[in-house]
Residue, then its C-alpha position, 0 to 999 in steps of 0.5 A: m492717854s484720856r481717849a482710851v475710855a471715850a465712849l464711843g460707841v457703835v455709828a450708823v454711818v456704815a455703808p451697804a454689804g458689797y457698795t464699791a469704792a468706785a473713785e478713781r485714786r491716786p496712790g500715796t507714797v509707800l511708807v512700809g511695804e514687805p511680802f513676807t514671800g521669802a527666807t527673812a523679811d523687813s528686820r524691824f518686823v518682830g515676831y511673838g509667840a508662833a509667827c514665823l515665815t514659811g519660806a524659811r528651813r523648819g526652825g524650833a519650837v513655838a516660843e510662845g508668849t515671846n517676842h523673836p525674829l522672824g525665821g522658820c515655823h514650827p517643825r511638827p505643824a498641824g494643819p494644811v499648811p504651807p510648805t517651808g523653804a518655799a522661797p519666793r512663794g512664802y507666807l507669815q505663818l501667825t499660826d498653823a492648827h494647833v490648839e491655845e495658839t497666839g503668833a502676832v507681828l509686830f512693826d515697832s518703828p514709828v510710821r507718820a500718819r499727818d497725811g493719812l494711811e493705807v495700809t493692804f494685804e492678804q490674809w487667809q483664814y481656813g484650814n481649821t481642824t475643828r468642827e469649828p473654825a476659830d479664832g481670827i486675825s486682827f490688824f491694829l494701829t498703836d500710838g507712835a510714841v509708845r513702845l510696841t513690844t507685845p500684842g494684847a489680849f488674845g482669844g476673842s479679844l483677837g489680840y489687840a483689846q484687854k481680857l478677863p478670862d472668862g468673865r470671872p473675877g479671879n481671873d488676872f486681867v489679860p491687858g490691850v496693847d499698848g497705846g492701843y489706836l485703832g483695832i480691826g477684827l477680822d473675826v471668824l468666830g464672832d467674840y471680838f464683836g463682843d463685850g463679853e470677858k470686859r472688852g470695852n472695860g470702861c466704854e460709856r456706850r457698849s456692844p449690841a451684843g452685851t457685856a455677857f460670855r456666853p457661847p454661842p458667839p454674838g458675831p460670826n464672820i463680822v469685821t469690827a472696829r475696835g477704838p483708842g485703849n490702854g491696858v485694862d480700859g478702853y479699846c471701844v466697839l466704835d462699828a461692825t459689819m452686823g445688821n442689827r443695831t439693837a441689842r436683842g440678838p443675832w447680829p446677822s453679819t452684812l458682810p458680801g461673803q466669808l472671811h473663812g475659805a473652805l480649803r480643808t486638806m494640803p496634799a502631802g509633799v505639795t510643791p510651794a508652787r501648787a500650795e500658792k494655787l490652791l490657797e489664791p481661792v482662800k484669799r482675802t485681800v484687806r485694805v485699812t484707811v484713815t483719812p487726814g485731817p482735822d475730822p479723819v473716816a475710818s473704812v475696811d475694804i475686802d476683796f473676797e476673790d469673787g470677781d467684785g474685787f475690792q468691796r467697801v463693808l465699813r466707814f465711821p469715824a476715826p477716833k480724834p486726834v490721828p497720832r502724829t505717827v503711829k505702829f503698827g501689827f497683825a495678830s491671831s490665835t487658836g482655841p479648842l477651835t483652830d484654823v490656819h492663819l497666814i499674812r502677806r503682802v502688806v503695803v502702808r503707804s499715805a492715804p490716796t488723794p482723788d484725782r482732779 
């Protein structure tokens, strides 16, 4: 699709950090709702790789690189993961803190988008067993007319965008997610903001961080939006929570809080109720909205559990046209650096309307 390589670039309409969306809103119609707290989940959610339910009893080995029904988690977990068999206090666990682990969940059923969309979910990134945490969590929307059976490249591409590993021409190019429309990277490590490893291949305007792939990552603790893409083309940077929009770094984050939580241990034999209390301060609740109409606008709001409620961190023109229907997914990974990545209480609604 031609929009996959559009020169959308970074736009300068981001709201200031700390802005709270205060307008009264009438909630839209619920289209999909899954808490991921039980031993089972809506069967339309398909697991990939390490994705599992902590509400279920422990399962078999991680099915790296394959799809599977959501079930029990790795029998030998790494890091401070929640207890298993914990329904009704479970979580969708995308990864534990093993190195080089990938996980995703894919909703391969079309959801109407003509009335706009509002997607709310809770996410946790915490428990790194290495000096620095990695990689991050992505939420993405894809064209509902295209099958959603596999995530995109992992690592800095967070399961949405494409990737040429290490930027070396001799390596095999890993495509992005099929029919990608919008990918929101909740990026703790910081590579999703950059166009290294050929992310954004074919885009006329590139990330301010440039196309070189070298340490350190250019955008830690940054939320970055990438646009439409297919295969190895597109997935252009649309906007990001950075205070410097020039090509000369550094690019400090404008987020009013940290995506990564400080929890590093979980007591042995912890009960599900106690684990839930320990995890509560580490939670970040995210709301992604795409408005309807001929000139759609996308926004990202985050509640950092700091008492300030939802705060607007991004607002930018959404790619046009918005697909008639969309599919969606979440993805995460570790590498030489690790973290625990959890999701809970996913609700997809039609876009809210202002109260009159």
